[in-house]
C-alpha positions as CSV (number, residue, x, y, z in Angstrom):
1,M,5.0,-31.5,-5.2
2,L,7.4,-29.9,-7.8
3,A,10.8,-28.3,-6.6
4,T,10.0,-25.0,-7.9
5,T,6.9,-25.1,-5.9
6,K,8.7,-25.8,-2.6
7,K,11.4,-23.2,-3.3
8,K,8.6,-20.6,-3.6
9,I,6.8,-22.0,-0.4
10,R,10.3,-21.7,1.2
11,L,10.6,-18.1,0.3
12,A,7.3,-17.1,1.2
13,A,8.1,-18.2,4.7
14,L,11.4,-16.5,4.8
15,I,9.3,-13.4,3.7
16,R,6.8,-14.0,6.3
17,S,9.5,-14.3,9.0
18,G,11.2,-10.9,8.2
19,A,14.2,-13.3,7.1
20,L,14.1,-11.9,3.4
21,C,12.6,-8.9,2.2
22,R,12.6,-7.0,5.7
23,A,12.8,-3.3,4.5
24,C,10.8,-4.1,1.2
25,S,7.5,-3.3,0.5
26,R,5.3,-4.8,-1.7
27,N,6.0,-2.5,-4.7
28,K,9.3,-1.6,-3.9
29,C,12.7,-4.0,-3.8
30,V,14.8,-2.2,-1.1
31,D,17.7,-4.8,-1.4
32,M,17.4,-6.2,-5.3
33,P,19.7,-9.7,-5.4
34,T,21.9,-9.6,-8.5
35,P,23.9,-12.2,-10.1
36,E,27.0,-10.2,-8.7
37,S,25.5,-10.0,-5.2
38,P,23.1,-13.0,-4.9
39,V,20.9,-14.2,-1.8
40,V,21.5,-17.2,-0.6
41,I,19.1,-20.1,0.7
42,A,19.2,-23.5,1.6
43,C,17.5,-25.9,-0.6
44,P,13.9,-26.8,0.6
45,I,14.0,-30.2,-1.3
46,C,17.3,-31.7,0.1
47,G,17.9,-29.6,3.4
48,E,21.4,-28.5,2.2
49,K,22.5,-31.9,1.5
50,G,22.9,-31.3,-2.5
51,C,20.3,-32.8,-5.3
52,D,19.4,-32.7,-8.4
53,A,17.1,-29.5,-8.1
54,C,20.1,-27.3,-6.4
55,D,22.6,-29.0,-9.1
56,D,24.0,-30.8,-6.0
57,S,25.3,-27.5,-3.8
58,G,22.3,-27.5,-1.4
59,Y,21.4,-23.9,-1.6
60,Y,19.8,-21.5,-4.1
61,E,20.9,-18.3,-5.4
62,L,18.3,-15.8,-6.3
63,T,19.2,-12.9,-8.5
64,E,15.9,-11.3,-8.7
65,C,13.5,-9.9,-6.1
66,P,11.8,-12.6,-3.8
67,Q,8.6,-11.0,-3.7
68,K,8.0,-11.1,-7.4
69,M,9.4,-14.7,-7.9
70,I,6.1,-15.7,-5.2
71,T,3.3,-13.9,-7.3
72,D,1.6,-17.1,-8.3
73,V,1.8,-18.9,-4.8
74,V,0.1,-15.7,-3.0
75,S,-3.4,-16.9,-3.1
76,F,-2.4,-20.4,-2.0
77,I,-0.5,-18.7,0.8
78,R,-4.0,-16.9,1.9
79,F,-5.8,-20.4,1.7
80,A,-3.1,-22.1,3.7
81,D,-3.3,-20.0,6.6
82,L,-7.0,-20.4,6.7
83,F,-6.8,-24.1,6.2
84,N,-3.8,-24.3,9.3
85,E,-6.4,-22.3,11.2
86,G,-9.2,-25.0,10.8
87,C,-11.0,-23.3,7.8
88,P,-10.1,-25.4,4.9
89,P,-11.7,-24.5,1.0
90,V,-14.6,-26.0,0.2
91,S,-15.4,-28.3,-2.6
92,G,-17.4,-26.1,-4.8
93,G,-15.8,-22.9,-3.5
94,A,-12.5,-21.0,-4.3
95,L,-10.5,-23.8,-4.2
96,D,-11.5,-27.7,-4.1
97,Q,-8.8,-29.8,-1.4
98,A,-6.5,-31.3,-3.9
99,N,-3.4,-33.4,-2.9
100,W,-1.4,-30.6,-4.0
101,F,-3.0,-27.9,-2.0
102,L,-2.5,-30.4,1.2
103,D,1.0,-31.0,0.5
104,A,2.0,-27.7,-0.5
105,A,-0.3,-26.4,3.1
106,G,2.0,-29.0,5.3
107,Q,5.1,-27.4,3.6
108,L,4.5,-24.1,4.1
109,K,3.7,-24.7,7.8
110,A,7.1,-27.0,8.1
111,D,8.8,-24.0,6.4
112,D,7.4,-21.5,8.7
113,A,8.4,-23.4,11.7
114,L,11.9,-23.9,10.2
115,V,12.4,-20.2,9.4
116,L,11.3,-19.3,12.9
117,A,13.3,-21.8,14.8
118,E,16.5,-20.7,12.5
119,A,15.8,-17.0,13.6
120,K,15.7,-18.0,17.5
121,K,19.2,-19.7,17.4
């Protein structure tokens, strides 16, 4: 799975848990990150160890609205939720169960669990 997709899935998990965008609505970013005041998240590729995707820092700096960054994975999130509840997309339906979908659904489930565990600390 591409690093950008994993990053977007992590953002979606953080938004869903309330760790990001808690006071925001779908149409209004209340606390917009900027280059001067970025939001920093752990790299979902390396788990803060440092890799090519995060320039060996272990973190990503967000300098724009996180919700706007995930607009292209919103449909996937809906399908992944159905998949994780036992209702996978069917062949010929809205989405075939390609390998990228199965990988991404697993990544979302893992990121949701990680964010929930971190919130409980």
